[in-house]
C-alpha atoms as one frame of an Amber mdcrd trajectory, in Angstrom:
protein
  76.319 -27.082  -3.671  74.824 -23.739  -2.580  72.834 -23.417   0.614  69.295
 -24.811   0.026  66.365 -22.400   0.306  64.209 -24.618   2.514  63.754 -28.198
   3.692  62.257 -29.407   0.400  65.300 -28.201  -1.508  67.710 -29.561   1.107
  66.126 -32.940   0.306  65.840 -32.745  -3.468  69.168 -31.022  -4.100  70.944
 -33.753  -2.124  68.970 -36.538  -3.810  69.549 -35.233  -7.340  73.202 -34.477
  -6.618  73.707 -38.052  -5.459  71.906 -39.492  -8.503  74.359 -37.581 -10.694
  77.332 -38.814  -8.646  76.047 -42.374  -9.107  76.004 -41.963 -12.896  72.585
 -40.583 -13.859  72.836 -38.280 -16.886  69.275 -37.784 -18.178  65.867 -37.023
 -16.697  62.474 -36.596 -18.381  60.284 -34.062 -16.581  56.525 -33.553 -16.831
  55.036 -30.243 -15.686  53.238 -30.158 -12.336  52.961 -28.198  -9.112  53.634
 -30.769  -6.392  56.783 -31.955  -8.185  58.285 -28.430  -8.245  61.108 -29.224
  -5.770  62.228 -32.192  -7.868  61.877 -30.306 -11.148  63.950 -27.332 -10.024
  66.576 -29.518  -8.358  67.058 -31.404 -11.631  66.913 -28.288 -13.788  69.661
 -26.500 -11.879  72.058 -29.432 -11.610  74.707 -28.827 -14.305  75.615 -32.522
 -14.648  72.150 -33.556 -15.802  70.214 -32.965 -19.008  66.500 -32.391 -18.535
  63.998 -33.344 -21.268  60.594 -31.657 -20.976  57.467 -33.651 -21.908  53.839
 -32.566 -21.658  52.343 -36.069 -21.615  53.305 -38.485 -18.823  52.795 -41.682
 -20.809  54.927 -40.422 -23.682  57.554 -39.110 -21.237  57.924 -42.461 -19.504
  58.311 -44.377 -22.765  60.781 -41.755 -24.024  62.823 -42.296 -20.857  62.533
 -46.043 -21.408  63.955 -45.672 -24.922  66.855 -43.555 -23.675  67.636 -46.012
 -20.879  67.545 -48.957 -23.268  69.754 -47.220 -25.829  72.322 -46.115 -23.229
  72.030 -49.286 -21.096  72.016 -46.980 -18.078  69.382 -45.454 -15.788  67.188
 -42.566 -16.910  64.814 -40.813 -14.500  61.278 -39.616 -15.124  59.446 -37.113
 -12.885  55.765 -36.240 -12.451  53.359 -34.606 -10.041  50.896 -36.411  -7.777
  47.651 -38.187  -8.644  46.757 -39.804 -11.946  49.887 -38.339 -13.551  51.809
 -41.144 -11.841  49.318 -43.731 -13.138  50.181 -42.727 -16.693  53.705 -44.046
 -16.105  52.388 -47.538 -15.475  52.621 -49.041 -18.997  56.257 -47.977 -19.363
  57.058 -49.255 -15.871  55.637 -52.645 -16.816  57.651 -52.741 -20.054  60.797
 -51.755 -18.150  60.190 -54.527 -15.618  59.862 -57.299 -18.189  62.434 -55.926
 -20.629  65.067 -55.354 -17.951  65.426 -51.582 -18.453  66.809 -49.423 -15.582
  64.077 -46.792 -15.315  64.000 -44.504 -12.254  60.435 -43.328 -11.537  60.122
 -40.291  -9.267  56.617 -39.229  -8.247  55.641 -36.255  -6.112  52.974 -36.700
  -3.464  51.060 -34.755  -0.865  52.162 -35.298   2.746  50.670 -38.214   4.738
  48.264 -36.061   6.727  46.369 -35.364   3.473  46.126 -38.973   2.295  42.569
 -40.334   2.112  41.007 -37.021   3.202  39.766 -35.808  -0.179  42.713 -33.554
  -1.016  42.941 -32.670  -4.709  45.191 -34.774  -6.924  45.809 -37.224  -4.124
  45.702 -40.987  -4.571  47.384 -43.883  -2.799  50.894 -43.800  -4.308  52.604
 -46.053  -1.755  54.030 -49.005  -3.718  51.553 -48.105  -6.460  53.416 -50.085
  -9.135  53.374 -53.244  -7.044  55.591 -56.090  -8.231  56.341 -54.252 -11.466
  59.229 -52.398  -9.836  62.346 -53.914  -8.302  62.093 -51.611  -5.294  59.639
 -48.980  -4.128  60.387 -46.395  -1.450  58.296 -43.637   0.099  60.645 -40.930
   1.332  60.323 -39.299   4.723  58.650 -35.911   4.708  61.582 -33.513   4.133
  63.485 -32.085   7.039  66.804 -30.233   6.909  69.045 -32.265   9.181  72.382
 -33.951   8.572  71.094 -37.400   9.538  68.142 -37.181   7.192  70.299 -35.903
   4.327  72.625 -38.867   4.772  69.537 -41.060   4.410  68.574 -39.141   1.258
  72.020 -39.607  -0.304  72.205 -43.280   0.619  68.729 -43.811  -0.851  69.770
 -42.188  -4.137  72.836 -44.439  -4.345  70.640 -47.477  -3.672  68.135 -46.413
  -6.326  70.748 -46.312  -9.098  72.435 -49.535  -7.969  69.141 -51.407  -7.696
  67.962 -50.263 -11.126  71.231 -51.487 -12.671  71.673 -54.706 -10.710  71.016
 -57.717 -12.930  68.356 -58.174 -14.022  68.029 -54.431 -14.518  64.614 -52.865
 -14.056  62.527 -49.956 -12.754  62.706 -48.420  -9.269  60.051 -46.106  -7.801
  60.569 -43.345  -5.235  57.621 -41.305  -3.941  58.277 -37.847  -2.424  55.646
 -36.359  -0.090  56.171 -32.596  -0.050  54.639 -30.020   2.253  54.461 -26.418
   1.090  56.198 -24.195   0.146  56.936 -25.999  -3.103  58.816 -23.101  -4.713
  62.438 -22.285  -3.805  61.534 -19.534  -1.372  63.918 -19.002   1.523  62.596
 -20.312   4.841  65.294 -19.632   7.423  63.425 -21.569  10.082  63.826 -24.774
   8.032  67.597 -24.563   8.414  67.648 -23.090  11.922  70.473 -24.453  14.014
  71.902 -26.646  11.244  75.681 -26.289  10.914  76.438 -27.167   7.281  80.184
 -26.963   7.914  79.932 -29.579  10.675  78.491 -32.235   8.341  79.778 -31.488
   4.820  79.240 -35.080   3.624  75.503 -34.744   4.242  75.006 -31.220   2.925
  77.482 -31.045   0.051  78.417 -34.645  -0.622  81.757 -36.279  -0.178  84.997
 -34.803  -1.491  85.892 -34.645  -5.185  82.371 -35.533  -6.305  82.710 -38.998
  -4.842  79.369 -40.735  -4.340  78.104 -41.032  -0.802  78.180 -44.804  -1.228
  80.230 -46.524  -3.912  78.388 -49.611  -5.105  80.654 -52.269  -6.593  79.098
 -54.901  -8.832  80.451 -57.566 -11.156  79.125 -59.772 -13.905  77.931 -63.025
 -12.428  80.071 -65.992 -13.488  79.266 -69.682 -13.273  81.385 -71.879 -11.005
  84.274 -73.356 -13.060  83.343 -76.885 -11.984  79.789 -76.375 -13.264  81.096
 -74.923 -16.518  83.215 -78.063 -16.883  80.194 -80.297 -16.295  78.188 -78.534
 -19.006  81.196 -78.648 -21.351  81.457 -82.416 -20.805  77.821 -82.809 -21.846
  77.676 -80.410 -24.801  81.149 -81.210 -26.126  79.963 -84.709 -27.039  76.886
 -83.531 -28.940  77.145 -83.098 -32.711  73.537 -82.143 -33.424  73.287 -79.046
 -31.272  71.914 -75.567 -31.872  72.525 -72.197 -30.220  69.434 -69.991 -29.981
  69.811 -66.265 -29.190  66.806 -64.257 -28.067  66.386 -60.497 -27.582  69.121
 -58.771 -25.561  71.264 -55.601 -25.593  74.726 -56.725 -24.460  77.073 -55.644
 -27.258  79.696 -58.172 -26.129  77.505 -61.252 -26.528  77.577 -61.651 -30.359
  81.343 -62.077 -30.519  81.323 -64.449 -27.535  78.564 -66.563 -29.102  80.331
 -66.619 -32.481  83.473 -68.050 -30.842  81.413 -70.611 -28.930  79.555 -71.697
 -32.079  82.856 -72.164 -33.917  84.178 -74.352 -31.074  81.049 -76.510 -30.982
  80.407 -76.405 -34.766  76.774 -75.595 -34.047  74.534 -73.159 -35.970  73.286
 -69.991 -34.273  69.609 -69.118 -34.707  69.939 -65.375 -34.163  66.872 -63.225
 -33.589  67.698 -59.736 -34.915  67.057 -58.382 -31.419  69.860 -60.578 -30.075
  72.297 -58.240 -31.901  74.021 -61.415 -33.194  72.455 -61.480 -36.669  74.322
 -58.501 -38.113  77.690 -56.943 -37.430  81.433 -57.322 -37.688  81.654 -60.448
 -35.508  82.007 -63.871 -37.076  78.711 -64.732 -38.788  79.714 -67.916 -40.627
  77.351 -70.018 -38.501  74.603 -67.404 -38.068  71.240 -68.601 -39.413  68.864
 -65.832 -40.474  65.988 -67.535 -42.334  64.876 -70.146 -39.812  61.402 -68.601
 -39.554  60.813 -69.573 -43.187  62.208 -73.100 -43.330  61.279 -74.421 -39.871
  57.628 -74.066 -40.887  58.157 -77.149 -43.058  57.395 -80.140 -40.811  59.546
 -82.613 -42.767  62.592 -80.350 -42.680  61.989 -79.435 -39.038  61.970 -83.154
 -38.190  65.133 -83.760 -40.184  66.840 -80.990 -38.204  65.857 -82.417 -34.810
  68.510 -81.389 -32.252  70.056 -83.413 -29.463  70.874 -80.243 -27.526  69.785
 -76.610 -27.478  71.869 -73.906 -25.824  69.662 -70.843 -25.440  70.726 -67.355
 -24.437  68.005 -65.035 -23.170  64.251 -64.897 -23.743  62.278 -66.867 -26.306
  62.939 -65.506 -29.827  60.229 -63.698 -31.755  59.700 -66.545 -34.232  56.827
 -68.890 -33.389  58.192 -71.636 -35.725  61.384 -71.715 -33.639  59.409 -72.180
 -30.421  57.224 -74.863 -32.044  60.339 -76.654 -33.299  61.986 -76.603 -29.856
  58.785 -77.869 -28.239  58.534 -80.759 -30.691  61.811 -82.218 -29.409  61.596
 -81.285 -25.745  61.607 -84.941 -24.639  64.773 -85.773 -26.589  66.951 -82.661
 -26.474  69.000 -81.350 -23.576  67.970 -77.712 -23.259  70.423 -75.414 -21.458
  69.077 -71.929 -20.744  71.518 -69.145 -19.828  69.957 -66.175 -18.028  71.239
 -63.803 -15.396  68.516 -63.121 -12.887  65.304 -63.507 -14.896  63.183 -66.599
 -15.504  62.018 -66.504 -19.123  60.993 -69.982 -20.141  57.226 -69.853 -20.814
  57.185 -73.270 -22.542  59.166 -74.878 -19.672  61.741 -76.271 -22.087  64.867
 -75.959 -19.978  66.493 -79.053 -18.533  69.381 -76.958 -17.180  69.331 -73.300
 -16.126  72.591 -71.377 -15.855  72.291 -68.290 -13.657  75.174 -66.259 -15.025
  76.017 -63.366 -17.301  75.518 -64.672 -20.841  78.687 -63.307 -22.457  80.847
 -64.351 -19.508  79.413 -67.867 -19.553  79.841 -68.156 -23.325  83.523 -67.244
 -23.041  84.077 -69.592 -20.087  82.334 -72.456 -21.872  84.335 -71.861 -25.047
  87.576 -72.128 -23.089  86.438 -75.390 -21.470  85.370 -77.140 -24.692  87.452
 -79.223 -27.087  87.307 -78.275 -30.766  84.536 -80.159 -32.561  85.865 -82.823
 -34.916  83.240 -82.337 -37.629  81.232 -79.454 -39.043  78.908 -81.537 -41.244
  75.895 -80.683 -39.077  76.617 -76.951 -39.121  77.220 -76.925 -42.885  73.862
 -78.550 -43.432  72.175 -75.723 -41.582  74.113 -72.999 -43.369  73.386 -74.567
 -46.795  69.668 -74.748 -46.003  69.679 -71.193 -44.714  71.434 -69.873 -47.819
  68.807 -71.436 -50.092  65.940 -70.252 -47.907  67.388 -66.723 -47.738  67.603
 -66.549 -51.527  64.000 -67.745 -51.993  62.646 -65.431 -49.287  64.262 -62.439
 -50.968  63.037 -63.498 -54.409  59.482 -63.855 -53.152  59.571 -60.643 -51.145
  60.941 -58.470 -53.944  59.211 -59.936 -56.985  56.529 -57.778 -58.539  55.573
 -54.201 -57.790  52.912 -54.739 -55.141  53.428 -53.048 -51.788  54.173 -55.910
 -49.411  54.803 -55.323 -45.722  57.557 -57.912 -45.490  59.456 -56.222 -48.292
  59.877 -53.103 -46.145  62.615 -54.904 -44.201  64.165 -56.505 -47.275  64.507
 -53.012 -48.755  65.842 -51.507 -45.524  68.650 -54.074 -45.477  70.174 -52.322
 -48.494  69.232 -48.772 -47.439  70.387 -48.483 -43.836  73.894 -47.082 -43.293
  76.573 -48.344 -40.932  75.662 -47.935 -37.229  71.977 -47.538 -37.999  69.340
 -48.241 -35.372  66.280 -50.154 -36.579  63.333 -50.069 -34.185  60.411 -52.397
 -34.951  56.889 -51.981 -33.665  55.091 -54.977 -32.199  52.575 -57.273 -33.869
  53.576 -57.609 -37.549  56.654 -55.321 -37.934  58.850 -57.189 -35.445  57.863
 -60.521 -36.998  58.561 -59.274 -40.505  61.934 -57.957 -39.364  62.787 -61.423
 -38.075  61.733 -63.096 -41.322  62.922 -60.686 -43.990  66.000 -58.891 -42.605
  69.065 -60.951 -43.589  72.369 -61.388 -41.803  74.864 -58.766 -43.016  78.263
 -57.435 -41.986  76.692 -54.007 -41.492  76.546 -52.925 -37.866  72.858 -52.414
 -37.174  71.361 -52.187 -33.709  67.903 -53.736 -33.537  65.392 -52.573 -30.937
  61.780 -53.253 -29.973  59.572 -53.205 -26.885  59.529 -56.975 -26.342  59.167
 -56.952 -22.550  55.404 -57.348 -22.776  55.046 -56.869 -26.554  52.559 -54.004
 -26.296  51.736 -51.609 -29.125  51.529 -48.555 -26.834  54.365 -46.087 -26.355
  56.389 -47.308 -29.327  56.805 -43.890 -30.993  58.038 -42.359 -27.731  60.392
 -45.245 -26.980  61.963 -45.004 -30.430  62.332 -41.231 -30.153  63.946 -41.677
 -26.743  66.476 -43.984 -28.384  67.009 -41.380 -31.127  67.697 -38.744 -28.471
  70.191 -41.037 -26.757  71.989 -41.929 -30.003  72.042 -38.696 -32.059  74.910
 -39.875 -34.274  73.267 -43.201 -35.197  70.428 -42.773 -37.718  67.250 -44.289
 -36.333  64.451 -45.801 -38.388  61.182 -46.911 -36.824  58.836 -49.301 -38.636
  55.417 -49.266 -36.998  51.853 -50.317 -37.748  49.040 -47.800 -38.077  47.227
 -48.718 -34.840  50.416 -48.569 -32.802  51.276 -45.216 -34.392  47.804 -43.898
 -33.545  48.225 -45.066 -29.934  51.220 -42.792 -29.417  50.838 -39.808 -31.752
  51.279 -37.567 -28.688  54.849 -38.798 -28.630  55.575 -36.984 -31.903  55.767
 -33.679 -30.068  59.137 -34.736 -28.663  60.545 -35.011 -32.192  59.827 -31.344
 -32.858  60.462 -30.080 -29.350  63.885 -31.692 -29.031  64.851 -31.505 -32.723
  65.353 -35.265 -33.048  66.555 -37.075 -36.152  64.416 -40.099 -37.025  62.679
 -41.775 -39.933  59.269 -43.211 -39.044  57.784 -45.705 -41.517  54.062 -46.214
 -40.874  52.664 -49.348 -42.508  48.997 -48.377 -42.854  46.729 -51.299 -43.675
  43.750 -49.635 -41.994  43.541 -51.801 -38.909  45.069 -54.617 -36.912  46.916
 -56.511 -39.615  48.135 -59.367 -37.428  44.575 -60.497 -36.705  44.168 -61.396
 -40.364  46.675 -64.219 -39.755  44.812 -65.536 -36.706  41.788 -67.872 -36.380
  39.537 -64.901 -35.559  39.583 -63.989 -39.253  37.351 -67.012 -39.960  34.408
 -65.257 -38.270  33.433 -62.442 -40.658  30.310 -61.380 -38.734  32.438 -59.822
 -36.026  35.958 -59.790 -37.404  36.151 -56.340 -38.987  34.317 -54.616 -36.152
  36.267 -56.005 -33.228  39.533 -57.269 -34.711  40.112 -55.686 -38.122  39.318
 -52.306 -36.513  39.060 -50.142 -39.616  39.807 -46.530 -38.751  39.967 -44.841
 -42.148  42.830 -42.538 -41.157  45.904 -41.408 -43.025  48.684 -39.555 -41.265
  49.761 -36.595 -43.389  47.800 -34.273 -41.105  49.564 -35.729 -38.047  52.913
 -34.873 -39.595  51.706 -31.341 -40.307  50.325 -30.965 -36.777  53.754 -31.675
 -35.284  55.791 -29.888 -37.968  57.375 -33.051 -39.385  58.196 -33.971 -42.982
  55.828 -36.379 -44.714  55.928 -38.647 -47.756  53.518 -41.252 -49.047  55.246
 -44.235 -50.666  52.941 -45.656 -53.331  55.765 -47.532 -55.051  59.058 -49.117
 -54.082  60.968 -46.452 -55.970  59.158 -43.795 -53.936  59.848 -45.770 -50.753
  63.578 -45.997 -51.420  63.770 -42.319 -52.256  61.813 -41.278 -49.153  63.861
 -43.486 -46.813  67.169 -42.286 -48.267  66.129 -38.660 -47.874  64.814 -39.316
 -44.368  68.085 -40.873 -43.212  70.274 -38.161 -44.740  68.182 -35.170 -43.630
  67.981 -33.473 -40.274  64.761 -33.725 -38.306  62.032 -36.360 -38.299  60.203
 -37.675 -41.356  57.037 -39.776 -41.520  56.783 -42.147 -44.485  53.366 -43.726
 -44.943  53.231 -47.059 -46.776  49.650 -47.987 -47.717  48.728 -51.646 -47.539
  45.895 -54.103 -47.886  45.462 -56.668 -45.132  44.035 -59.442 -47.289  46.729
 -59.040 -49.955  49.402 -58.919 -47.277  48.276 -62.280 -45.894  48.316 -63.781
 -49.394  51.800 -62.411 -50.115  53.158 -63.761 -46.848  51.637 -67.163 -47.495
  53.195 -67.219 -50.949  56.655 -67.272 -49.391  56.434 -70.424 -47.266  55.537
 -73.000 -49.963  58.183 -71.531 -52.245  60.809 -72.111 -49.550  59.522 -75.642
 -48.918  59.674 -76.491 -52.616  63.218 -75.180 -53.009  64.412 -77.165 -49.992
  62.832 -80.513 -50.879  66.124 -81.976 -52.192  67.784 -81.054 -48.885  65.304
 -82.891 -46.630  66.881 -86.058 -45.308  65.194 -87.847 -42.433  67.292 -88.326
 -39.363  68.705 -91.868 -39.175
């Protein structure tokens, strides 16, 4: 590292250098004056790629998408004041989704706090419990002892963000002027850089100042044996996989399911529904057939082994709740507590894939697969009926978007679903296939804000994997600022906007029974179409008024460079009717397969 110009750059150069040594590769930077020392330190570090963003909220969600796609920390930088407040929604999502986001905010020095200085707010621990750790740095000084503190702090930041459960970390930097890299000899007066090279230039051979060694948490073998003794004697068991990003879990769960002869209810976001792993016991149409009360009762489990958060499907949660008094419910989670219905009778605090492999090794081979075959037979029938209902006729039906995408997406595609209806339709209508598809969504707190930016961040992180985003019109409107990143960074993405002129999910809820206020406060008609938004940001646009036009537009979007917006017009009332046409058809087809439990 070259000699720093002044005390601010002694601090930030050391901090950024240590972040890079600890594994940071990407940073999203928002323009600002007070953050100049951080911005320049990042910009001139050759091991880091800087992504410029004009809007703080979009920048933070973009960083969130990159961090989620890479499963590694990504930093985001802003100036002081309300700029930092605009990071808050992404920080909250990162906290509840377990995403290692590093939030770096610039600040004025303490002597200006609460004295009316411009762009100055209380930034000390401003994100509260929504970050894993929050630190306010010392005001910069150029001394070896303080630079060791800076480097150790950077190492701790990366390690804390990654430590399970992963999550956001906040560091606030109070800078005195000068903010620019002007040489101030007095700042370095008397400091012998050669006498303390570890502090000034880092340790030899790019070694980090502090190596942090972590390991996947494993369950005690005796406890694994106890759980194996219980579950190995249960025939009517089910494995439930909720949203997660560990690429090793699907194969581990497939092996475990085969040993137990239990079906696997795989949320798409679990990454276990599609792929090259064994899918013989993967159930993909549970959302359709567990709505039938008679069939749900006939499929009552004696044990549930759940990995991760609650799945997207409400019928699955309702089904598990119905048998909470009878079924042993083992929940496997490493670090987080995600059991909002309080179903768990046993909680295993261990890495999911590690525990699945350990449990598989401890179990005897099940003697019968009658129970599992019943589930797979039911699922096959339900899958066929769901597809028939979704693809019959020429009407534009929101659920059919995902049925069509199942045959359009190439190998190694990324499918990002917006919240509210898109993620639910993905769960219902996207079947299990051997195609390797990575499913993503912002399911930490299920918000509709920042979805465009998060998806584009994932596209930036995975440039060789074609990304398709399916999003509702209100969610798209919430984050149209995020589209600038697509043009600015020349990103490849296909954005499908399902435009039913309002909040489509509310049409399924009890609020729809109150017409005097429904459209004004829940339906939220906006009357917008989005061709002009595409033009504003220099993106390609197509309107899909038919399924043939949809298939053509999606195929061209995936194969072409750049970002395309495909608008699919819809009608909320018709969409509700088309959805509700599916469930009775599934129930009717499965009537011969309903046998009450003895």
